MARFI-520729 format. One record per residue (C-alpha): x, y, z. Coordinates in steps of 0.05 Angstrom, whole numbers, padded with zeros to 5 digits, always signed. Example, Ala and Ser with C-alpha at 12.3 -4.5 7.8 and 13.67 -1.06 7.14 Angstrom:
<sites>
+00246-00090+00156
+00273-00021+00143
</sites>
This chain:
<sites>
+00092+00463-00127
+00120+00399-00099
+00182+00369-00132
+00182+00300-00163
+00236+00249-00148
+00285+00231-00202
+00336+00176-00207
+00397+00218-00194
+00463+00200-00228
+00480+00131-00201
+00487+00075-00252
+00489+00024-00196
+00414+00032-00188
+00402-00001-00256
+00426-00068-00228
+00374-00067-00172
+00311-00101-00196
+00247-00071-00167
+00182-00109-00155
+00120-00065-00149
+00066-00103-00113
-00004-00074-00120
-00056-00098-00069
-00128-00091-00092
-00196-00105-00063
-00256-00076-00100
-00219-00014-00124
-00233-00028-00197
-00249+00046-00210
-00179+00066-00188
-00139+00004-00207
-00119+00023-00277
-00086+00088-00252
-00044+00048-00203
-00023-00004-00254
-00007+00048-00307
+00036+00087-00258
+00075+00024-00241
+00085+00007-00314
+00107+00078-00329
+00168+00075-00283
+00232+00100-00316
+00272+00047-00280
+00287-00008-00331
+00286-00068-00284
+00215-00063-00257
+00165-00121-00249
+00092-00106-00233
+00052-00156-00192
-00021-00145-00177
-00054-00185-00121
-00130-00184-00125
-00157-00202-00056
-00223-00232-00077
-00255-00171-00109
-00327-00177-00132
-00327-00114-00175
-00296-00106-00244
-00224-00109-00220
-00205-00173-00256
-00234-00146-00321
-00191-00083-00312
-00129-00125-00302
-00142-00167-00364
-00131-00105-00407
-00058-00104-00387
-00044-00174-00412
+00026-00202-00400
+00054-00134-00380
+00035-00151-00308
+00032-00213-00265
-00036-00223-00233
-00048-00263-00170
-00123-00275-00158
-00138-00302-00089
-00195-00309-00040
-00207-00250+00005
-00161-00251+00065
-00144-00178+00080
-00087-00131+00065
-00034-00171+00102
-00054-00234+00065
-00049-00197-00002
+00019-00169+00012
+00045-00237+00035
+00019-00268-00030
+00054-00213-00070
+00119-00221-00032
+00120-00295-00049
+00122-00276-00123
+00177-00224-00117
+00244-00240-00150
+00279-00173-00147
+00323-00136-00097
+00273-00083-00075
+00198-00085-00062
+00151-00026-00068
+00080-00038-00043
+00026+00004-00077
-00047+00008-00054
-00094+00002-00114
-00126+00070-00100
-00059+00106-00101
-00008+00117-00157
+00066+00130-00166
+00107+00184-00201
+00150+00158-00258
+00218+00170-00226
+00207+00139-00158
+00229+00067-00173
+00296+00091-00200
+00306+00138-00141
+00290+00082-00092
+00337+00033-00128
+00393+00084-00126
+00384+00095-00051
+00388+00021-00036
+00448+00012-00082
+00485+00068-00047
+00484+00035+00022
+00475-00040+00034
+00455-00025+00107
+00391+00009+00083
+00327-00033+00091
+00274+00020+00080
+00266+00081+00036
+00208+00128+00048
+00182+00189+00011
+00124+00238+00014
+00059+00229-00023
+00016+00282-00054
-00056+00279-00028
-00106+00276-00085
-00182+00271-00086
-00224+00216-00116
-00214+00243-00186
-00138+00244-00177
-00134+00320-00172
-00085+00349-00121
-00115+00377-00057
-00052+00418-00041
-00034+00374+00018
+00025+00327+00027
+00030+00264+00070
+00066+00277+00114
+00062+00353+00111
+00122+00389+00082
+00140+00423+00148
+00148+00357+00183
+00216+00325+00172
+00219+00252+00150
+00272+00218+00194
+00327+00174+00168
+00387+00135+00192
+00387+00086+00250
+00317+00092+00281
+00321+00031+00326
+00325+00069+00391
+00267+00113+00373
+00225+00054+00349
+00238+00018+00415
+00222+00080+00457
+00165+00118+00424
+00150+00080+00359
+00083+00113+00343
+00111+00183+00351
+00164+00172+00298
+00144+00207+00233
+00136+00159+00175
+00113+00164+00102
+00040+00155+00087
+00009+00086+00088
+00033+00029+00045
+00049+00069-00017
+00102+00116+00012
+00153+00062+00027
+00201+00013-00006
+00239-00044+00026
+00300-00087+00014
+00274-00157-00002
+00322-00193+00045
+00298-00153+00105
+00226-00164+00086
+00236-00239+00081
+00269-00239+00150
+00207-00203+00177
+00154-00240+00137
+00102-00265+00138
+00059-00207+00162
+00011-00236+00214
-00053-00240+00173
-00106-00240+00227
-00076-00184+00269
-00058-00139+00210
-00114-00156+00161
-00130-00083+00151
-00066-00048+00174
-00006-00085+00144
+00031-00020+00136
+00033-00012+00212
+00072-00077+00217
+00121-00058+00162
+00138+00014+00178
+00146+00002+00252
+00186-00063+00249
+00230-00059+00188
+00274-00004+00220
+00296-00056+00271
+00333-00092+00214
+00376-00034+00188
+00378+00038+00166
+00323+00082+00136
+00331+00133+00081
+00283+00191+00072
+00281+00218+00001
+00268+00291-00016
+00209+00307-00061
+00145+00269-00075
+00143+00197-00099
+00070+00185-00111
-00002+00203-00094
-00047+00183-00036
-00119+00184-00058
-00172+00204-00007
-00241+00185-00031
-00284+00168+00029
-00277+00092+00024
-00206+00090+00051
-00200+00044+00110
-00159+00094+00149
-00164+00164+00120
-00223+00209+00137
-00244+00261+00086
-00253+00313+00140
-00219+00322+00208
-00279+00300+00249
-00274+00263+00314
-00292+00190+00301
-00287+00146+00362
-00292+00083+00321
-00228+00103+00286
-00197+00120+00353
-00214+00051+00380
-00185+00021+00317
-00120+00060+00324
-00114+00037+00397
-00121-00036+00374
-00070-00027+00318
-00019+00004+00365
-00028-00051+00417
-00016-00108+00369
+00042-00072+00335
+00075-00057+00402
+00073-00132+00419
+00106-00148+00352
+00160-00095+00362
+00178-00126+00429
+00178-00196+00398
+00225-00178+00341
+00271-00139+00387
+00278-00199+00432
+00290-00246+00373
+00344-00200+00346
+00377-00190+00413
+00363-00115+00415
+00357-00087+00485
+00299-00041+00500
+00321+00029+00524
+00266+00027+00576
+00227-00028+00611
+00165-00007+00572
+00148+00023+00505
+00107+00087+00511
+00086+00134+00456
+00050+00200+00466
+00005+00186+00406
-00015+00116+00428
-00029+00136+00499
-00066+00198+00476
-00112+00155+00434
-00124+00110+00493
-00140+00170+00537
-00190+00196+00485
-00221+00126+00476
-00230+00115+00550
-00252+00186+00566
-00304+00193+00511
-00328+00122+00500
-00309+00077+00559
-00358+00023+00537
-00322+00015+00471
-00251+00022+00498
-00211-00039+00475
-00157-00041+00529
-00174-00074+00595
-00145-00045+00659
-00136+00027+00634
-00153+00083+00682
-00151+00158+00666
-00100+00172+00721
-00054+00116+00699
-00056+00139+00627
-00041+00210+00648
+00020+00186+00687
+00044+00143+00629
+00031+00199+00580
+00074+00246+00621
+00129+00194+00622
+00124+00185+00547
+00127+00259+00535
+00192+00267+00574
+00225+00210+00535
+00215+00249+00470
+00287+00272+00456
+00265+00289+00385
+00225+00350+00407
+00239+00412+00448
+00227+00416+00523
+00169+00462+00508
+00135+00410+00464
+00145+00357+00518
+00112+00403+00568
+00053+00414+00522
+00045+00340+00511
+00046+00325+00585
-00001+00382+00601
-00051+00355+00550
-00059+00290+00588
-00074+00324+00654
-00120+00375+00622
-00160+00319+00590
-00162+00281+00656
-00190+00341+00694
-00237+00370+00642
-00312+00360+00634
-00334+00321+00572
-00350+00381+00529
-00278+00405+00537
-00250+00336+00528
-00280+00333+00458
-00244+00397+00439
-00179+00371+00469
-00187+00306+00430
-00195+00344+00364
-00133+00386+00380
-00094+00322+00394
-00118+00282+00334
-00118+00338+00283
-00060+00385+00297
-00076+00426+00235
-00140+00448+00271
-00104+00478+00330
-00030+00486+00313
-00011+00441+00370
+00024+00373+00370
+00053+00389+00302
+00108+00336+00308
+00061+00280+00329
+00049+00221+00283
+00016+00152+00288
</sites>
């Protein structure tokens, strides 16, 4: 059984005020669970803000039941980035936790997060695992990320500027908390580019502002219900999702380079190359070239870049690097029926036992 996070013994965490911002769009059937989990936090200085992004279901009626216990921001639909920006504008605390309306938190996580930030002023992000639950909120037995994959901490700037999408991170929006000062330095989240993937912007760029802490245990639940924008119920090859991932990585990579330049951080290499991002581009181009969203890509070029990205991965063993590099050339040289199997092995490591350290 997975362990819950508790507040530890630090009294300094009490002084850190925590804002929990819940972003919601037509998740009325799950919304009460999210709000109740935020209100149930053991941490005494917690403020709950719910941003409804133009829902046309019963979400606002659900929120009315909580009265003045929460602050509600009702706005026209603008996407996830727009909702998080609107919530951030209302925050008055020291720490911000974003919570997707279909997820929920465990009662001790706000206190544990506050203690982690209080212990080290250089920390800008705290991340923690989430338990995967089904639509009814029942545990599936899985964790996000899986228990055998270590969540990294410390100064991650070099990794984020070398292979950002291969760096393991906590699941989605819900598995992360941020220091408000760093968030405001980074904000606003670009609303058009990250309308459906604001978490990509946050988890990949915030580490450029300071240190990251990875907590032990589980801080909340990630609900998989079939309507998630980025979580398939079953590990089935979906080229539409692959194209989407390629687009997310491309726009996030541009933002990483922009922020690094603004902050005067030198790139370790002339280019940013991630095994996961290049692998998705290889799959996209090889299996659906008509829908491939990146102009100028060729299979041979992607294989070369993928090999280069693999050998930059100081976080894995030489054997893993060799497997990564070999995958690109195997995909390049294989007929389509084999490419599909290679794509599944790459995208869903639990199906093949390969690429077990890959994320993104």
